[in-house]
N, C-alpha and C positions, 0 to 999 in steps of 0.2 A: 422626496419624489425623485426617482431615477430618470436620467436621460434615456432616450431610445437607443440603447447600445446595440451595435451590430456584431454578432458572434460569427467567428469562422471556426470550422472544425478541421483538424489535421488528422486524416485517417478516415476510412469509410467502412469499417467493420461493424461488428455487432454492437459494441458499446457506443460507437459514434452514432449509430442509429437510435439508440435509447436516448442519448443526449439531444439529438435533433428533435425527436418527438416531444421531449420535455420542453425544450425552448419554444417550440411552436405553441405550446399551451400556456406559456408564461406571459405576463404583462411587462411592458417597458423594455423588452429585448426583442431582437429580430434575428432569425436564422438567416444569415446573409450569404455565407460562402462555405465551400468544402474543397479540400485538396486531397487528391489521392496520387498514387504513383503513376497512374495512367488516366488520361482524359476520359476514356470510356467508363471507368469505374466512377470517376467524379461526376460525370454526366448522369449516370444511372442513379447515384445517390441523390443528386440535386433534383432529379425528376421525381423521385420517390418522396422526398421530404420537403420540397419546395424551396430549395436554396436559389438565390438570385444568381450567384456566381459559382462556377465549377472550374477548378484548376487541375491540370495534369502534373503539377509539381508543387512542392512545398514553398519553393522560392517565389512562385507567383502569388501565393496566398499572403506571405509576409510583406510583399511589395504593394499590396492593395491598401491604399491610404484610408479606405473607408472601414476597414476592419478594426474594431475597438478592443476585442479580446479573442484570443485563440485558445481553444480547448484541444489538448493533445491526447489522442486516443490511439496510440501506436504501442507496440511491445516495449517492455521495460528497457531492453537493450538500445532502443532508439530514442528514448526520452531525452538523454543528455544532448545529443546533436540537434534534435528537433527543437528543444527549448532554447538552446543556445542561438539557433538561427532566428528564432522569434525575438529574443532579447536584443541581439545585435541590430535588429531592424526596428527596435522600439515598440514591439508588440507585447502587451500584457499577456500573461500565460496562466492558464489553469491546466495543470499537468496531471494525468491519471496516476494513480498509485500502481506499483511502487514508484515513488518519485523518480528514482534513477536506479541503476544497477548496484551502486555502492555509495558509501558516505562521501568519498573523495569527489565523486561527480556532483553530488548534491551541494557540497560546500562550494565548489567552483561555480556552479550555476547561480547560487544565491549571492555569492560575492560579486559576480558579473552583473546580476540584476540590480544590486544595490549601487554598484558603480554607475550603471546606466540609468538609474532611477526608474526602473520598470517593475511593475507588479508581477510577482510569480507566486503561485499557491499550489499546494498538493491537493488533488481531488480525492482525499480520503473522506468519502461522503458521510460516513457515520459521525465524524467529528462535527459536522455542520447541522445535524438533525436536531430539531427541538425536543425530540424524545430523549436525547442524551441528557438534557437538563432535568427532565422528569426523573430519569433513572438516578441521577446523582442526588437529586433532592430527596427521593424516597430513601436511599441508602444513608444519606446524611442526617435524616430525621431521627435515627437511632432505633427505628422500628424493629431491626433484627440485631440490635446491640452492637458490640464492637466487631468490626469486620476482621476476619481472620484468614479466610481461604477463598480462592476464586478458581473456577474451572471454566474453560471455554473451548469450543470445538467448531471447526468449519471444514466440511469435506464435500467434494463433488466428484463424480466419475467423469473426469475430463482429460484423462491421460492420452486420449487419441488426438487431442489438439496438437498439431505438429510443433508449434513454437514452445509448448510446455516440455517437450522432450529434448529440445535443442539447447545445449550449453551456450552456444554463440548468441542466442537470443535471451539469455538470462532466464532460462526455463526452470521448471521445478515448482513444487508446492509452496515454498516459503514466500517468495515475492508475490505470488498470485493470491493465495488464500491465507497463509500463515501471517501475513502482514495485518490482517484483520484481528486475529487473536491477540497479537502483540499490542496493537493499538487499543483494543478493548481493555486489556490489563492496565495499560497506562492511564486510560481515562478513569478507571475505577480506583486503582491503587497508587497512582502516581509513578514517580521515577527514582525513588530512593532505593535503587537496586544494589544489593550486596553481592549476589552471584547468580549465574545462569548455568544450568546444566541441560544438555539436549542430546537427542539421538535421532537418527533417521534411517530409512531404507532407501535404496538407490534404484533408479531406472538403469537399463542397459547402457544408456548414454552418459550416465554419471551424475545426473541431477537428483535432487530429493523427490521421492514420490509421496512420502508421508513422513510426518515428524512429530516428536513430542518434546516440549520445552517446559522446564521448571524454573521459575524465577523466585528467588528469595529476596525479600526486602529488608531494609535495615531495621524496621520496626517489628519484624517477626512475621509479617504476612507472607503467604506463599501463593503463587499462581501457577496452575498446571494447564498448559495450552497444547491442543492437538489440532493438526491440519493435514489434509490429504487431497490428492488429486486422483486417487484410485478407489475411494470408498465414499459412500453417502453418509452424512452425519445429520444429527437433529439441529445443528447450528445454534445450540443453546449456550448461554453463559449463566453460571450459577455462582452466587456470592453467599458465602456461609458466615454467619455471625454467632455471637454468644447467646442470642435470644431468638434465633430463627434463621431462615434463609430466603433468598429471593431468586427467582428464575427469570432471565431475560430471554424472550423468544426471538430468535434470529439476530445474532450479533452482526450479520451482514446487511441488515436493513431492519432496524429495531421495530418490532411489532407490539410488544407488551412487556410489562414487568409484573410478576405475580409474587406476593409475599406470603410466607408460611410461618407459623409460630413454632414453639418447641414441641407441640403435639402434632406437628405436620398438618395442621388445619390452615386452610387458606383464609387469610384475614384481610387481604387487600389486593386489588388488581387495577392496573392503569394501562390503557391502550394508546397507541400513537394517534396523533391527529390525522385528518384526511390529507393526503398528499398526491402530487402528480405521479412521480416515480421515486422521489427522494433526491434526485439529482438537482432539483431546483434550488435547494438550500445552499449548495456550494456556489452556484452561479450567482445567487442573490448576495452572498458574502463578498464575492469578487466585485460586484457592482457597487456595493457600499464602500469597499476599500478604494475603488477608483474614484468615487465621488469625493471621498475624504483625502484623496491623493496619498494613500498609504501604499507601502510596498509589499505588505503581507496581510493575510487574513488572521484575525485574532483567534478564530476557532482552530486553526492549524498553523501556528506561527513557524517561522523558519527554524527556530531552535528545536522545535518538536520534530519537524521533518528530519533534520540531521540526526537527532537522537534515535529515532526509529531506524534509520538507515545504519547507524553505528551498531545498534543491537543486532540487526540482521547480519551485518558483516561479521560480528563476533561469533554468531551462531554458525554461519557458513564455515568459518575458520575451524570450529570444532569438528565439523564434518569433513573437512579437507576439500571443500568444493570451491574451485576458482574458475571463473568464467574465462574462456580463451583470451578475450581482449584485456583481461586483468593480469595475465601471466608475466608480461615483461615488467610491469610495475612491482609485482610481488617479488620476483627474482632479484630485483635491484635492492630490495630491502632485507634480504636474508643476511643475518649476522655472520661474521667470519667464523665464530666458534659454532660449527654445525652441531656439536654434541649438545648444545643447549636446547636444541629443538628436536622433539620426537614427532615426526610427521605421520599423518594418517594416510594409509595406502588403501585404495579400493581393492576388493577381491578381483582376481584376474578377469573373471567373467564380466565384471562391471566396468572394466577399462575400455571395453569395446566402444567405439564411437558410432554414432548413427551415420548413415550414408551421407556423402557430401551433398548429394542432391536432396535438399530438404525444402519443404514448402515454407518459404520465409517471407511471404507477402505480408507486410506489416498491417495493411488495412483489413485483411481477412483473418487476422489472428484470432479475434474474438476475446471476450473477457468473461469473468465468472460471477459478476455481481448480481445477476438476475437468475441464475439457475435454481469463484474463488476457492573391535577393541581399540577406542580412541583415547589418546592422552591430550588433554587440552593445553594449549599454549597459554599458560597462566599470565605471563607478563603482558601478552598482546591483548587478551581479553580485559585485563584490568585497565589498560590504556584506553580501550574503547568505551568502557563504562565509567571512566573517571568523572565525567560530568554529572553522572547520576548520584554517585556516592563513593565512599571508600570501598573499592571492590575487592572481591576475593573469588576469582574464577574457580569453579570446581572441576575436578577430574571426572571424566565420564568414560565408562568402559563399555565396549560393545557387547 
């Protein structure tokens, strides 16, 4: 039995509203506080969802001794600083995906949280859903034989959202919707990755607008993943085996898994259980971890969060995408022998940057969960994937 935990929400945009509505309908938790960049926005959010406290700064929220857990619902570029602020003030954190902008930030946050003995977890909600267990059990039963291939796609027409166009806010399709396809492949096929090949098209501001990723595993399996912020997809994940195939409806919020035999005849179907929104599972996992005095959630352990970030780092490196706040760090690591590196240059028309005056309000950024010729730097990609398997990064041509 949980204590009555008081939840604070950092951010007041769309996804924060979904979480607020979810918490209101849960037992053993209380929607206690919200913080926004302005008191006006915080007050409006509090009035709409029934928060007891409304703060016009994040510092005020973390200083509130009654807050037991803070849910971070700000853009990817802000997650590192927001989570760091929480940890330094002893506040447990449930941070939206993508956890940070890159793996280095993720590793620093997790190390700090462990040092301070503070819980921190990534809100990759599909990892916490009971339907995931059903999917894994169905596939593990052997009903479609040996698993060989996986495809997954997730696309929404969301390119008009300002933050997704802005490099300084870690915009692009990869961290917003591509992260779901990569996690789906990991949940089904594991992490014995041998190589990754990928390609993307770019926005005028230089972030990826759609992408395709092919992952080859050490045991011969292959996953083909597509994500987009300029086109609508069916959101399906399909797993192909030697005796049939299975279709997962909506990899962004599992709805059902349907099984077909070698004659393309449906032989089984399983639907997800009734839920509030699906967000409740990640909150419940955090509460269990807090009760047990754990520093991570078993559904999405720190090692897996870091692994996913490293994979996305490697993919961005293949595309030549570096966020402005990363440039100093990247330049410091350039080897002396420049001839060892063949860099990717964007077409001239893609090098144009968006106007300096950009709508960067973190709370109104919104999220996507309810609607989400290149030579590869072989040595760098191998280093990033070394924890998964003996890697061999492939060369990708435009």
